[in-house]
N, C-alpha and C positions, 0 to 999 in steps of 0.2 A: 854487121850487127844482126843479132838474132832476137827472137821473141817479138818480132814486129807484126803489125796487123796482117792477118790473112796467111801468115807463114805456117808451114807444116814442118815436121821433122825431116821428111823426105826432101822438101825444098832446101832446107838448111844443109843437109848432107851433100846435095848436088852442088850448092854454092861452095862449100868447103873443098870438095874434090876439084872443082873447076879452078879455084884460086891456087891450090897446092900444086896443080899440074903446070902452072905458069912459071916454074922455077923461082917462085917467091922465096925470099930468105927470112922474112919476119911477118907474122900475122898477129894483129890485135883483134880480139873477138869479144865484144861487149853485148850484154843484153839490154834491150830497150827499157828505160825507166820513164814512166809517165809522171811528170811532176805536177802536183796540185797547183791550180791557179794559172796554168798555161792554156793557150788556145787548144792545144792537142788534147788536154784533159777534158775539154768540153765536148769533144766529139764522141759519138757512139762507135767504139772500136771493137772489132772482133779480134781479140788477142789470144795467143796460145795459152793453154792452162798452165798452172804451176808445174804439174807433172811433165807437160811437154817442154816447158822451159828448162826444167831439170835435165831432161833427156838430151836436149840440144847442147847443153853445157858439157855433159859427159861424152856425147858424140864428137864434140869438137876436139877434146883431148885424144880420144881413141883414133879418129880418122887422121888427124894431123901427125900423130905418132907413126902411123903407117907410111907417111910421106917423109919421114926423117926429121920431124919437128919435136922439140921437147918443150914442155911447159915450164917456164922459169918464173912466172908471176901469175897471179890469179886469172888475169885476162890476156896474157901475152905468151906467144909461142915463137920459137926461132930454131933455125938450123944451127948446128954447133958453130960457135964463133961469131954469130950474128945477133946476139942479144943486144937490145937497144941500150947504149951507154947512158942516155938521158934517163930512161926509165929506171935502170938499176941505181943510178946516182941519186934519183929522187927518193926511192924506197930505202936506200942506205944512208940517207941524210948527208950526202956529199955537198959541200958548199957550192953555190952557184950564184952568178950575178946576171940579172936580166937586163937587156938593152932594148930600149924602145918604149913606146907608149903602153902603159899598163903592165909592163913586164914584172914578174915576181922574182924575188931573190931570197936566198938563205945565206947569210954572211955574218961571221963574227958573232954568232949567238942571237941573231935577230932575223925575223921575217918581215919583209916590206915589199911594196910594189911602187912602180913609178906612176906619176900622175898620168891621167888619161887626157889631159888638156894640152892640145898641140902647142898653143902659144906659150904656156908656162914651160913646157918641155924645151922648146927651142930657145927661150930666153935664159933658162937656168941650167941647161944640161951640162955646162962646164963645171957646175958646182953640184955634184950628185946629191948632197944632203938636202938641197932645196926642192928637188923633184920627187923625193920619197914620201910616200903616204902609207897610212895603215901600218906604221912601224910597231912591231911587237918584240919586246925583249923576252926571250924564252927563259923561264925559270928552270931549275934543275928538274923539277917534276914534269914540266912541259917537254923537256928533252927526253926524259925517260919514257913518257907516254908515246912520243913520236917514234922513238926507237922500237917500241913494241908494235904499235898498230901500223906503222909503215913497213917495218921489217917483216912482219908476219904475212904481208902480201906476197913475199918471195916464197917460192915453193921449197927452197932450201931451208927457210925459216930464219931464226935469229940465233946467234952464237952466245952461249953463256960466257965464254972467255971475253968476247968483245964487250958484252954488257959490263963485266967486272972491270975491264980496262977503262971503259968510258966513265963509269960512275963510282968506282971504288968500293963496290959491295956486290954480294952474290945476288943473282936474279931471284933466288928463292927467298931472300931476306925481305923483298918487297912484294913479290907476286906468288909466293909459295902456295897459298891456299887457292888462288885463281888457277894456277897451272895444274894443281892436283885435281881440282874440280872438273876441268875440261878434259884432262887425260882420262879420268874415270868415265866420263861420258863419251869417250872415243871421238872427241872433236879436236884434240891436240895430241901429238905424239912426241916422245923424247928419243932422239937418235943420236948417240955420241954426245957431242956438246951442243946440239941444235934442238930447238923447239920449233915445231911447225904444225900447220893444219893437216888433219887427215882429209881424205876425199870427202868424207861426210861433213867435216868441219868447215870446209870451203863454202859449202852451200848455206851455212848460217854464220858466216864470218862477221857480219856487222854487229849483231847483238853480242857475240863473244868479245870482239874488240872493245866494245863499250865498257866491259868489265876491267879494262886496263887503265881507265882514267883514274887519276889520283886526286885527292883533296889537297887544295893549296893550304 
């Protein structure tokens, strides 16, 4: 984790080099986010500046590349063949079933989680429907939105062909103006059949992704 209290760019570089030299196969590198209303947010913290946090992110990709890692997702790096299947499955919306208390699932067009109550789980776990909570049936628009803002986390981006196979229309039919807008701003780029963030775009990905939400 980077951009933590008291950390400098040099500290972070040293940490990266130390980890990379341990024959590590996969590294996740996230910047610290201070959430409002948490005890951490009440403290007087000396945090790196925005410019320093930006530099730490760029240093991560550059240093890890020298050690044979490639960045396959906004915050994840791996040696060839060691990308996390769980991560990729999540960003590509592969169905999964969670087992255990509070475990989340994406299955048959629905998102849901298991109960967090142990007694309920033990009593009803042979009947999965009884332990499921927060069940959301995804609309077509929900699935399109997820395809975009989850898929764009991958550095390879999203496939126009896959979009058309999934939803029966061209991506430009729904997002033409949004894609053109961010391509013009050099935040998205179009390569072959893929749309993906530029290096500049990665740093402002959250507000860009918000533009892919659809009205129900």
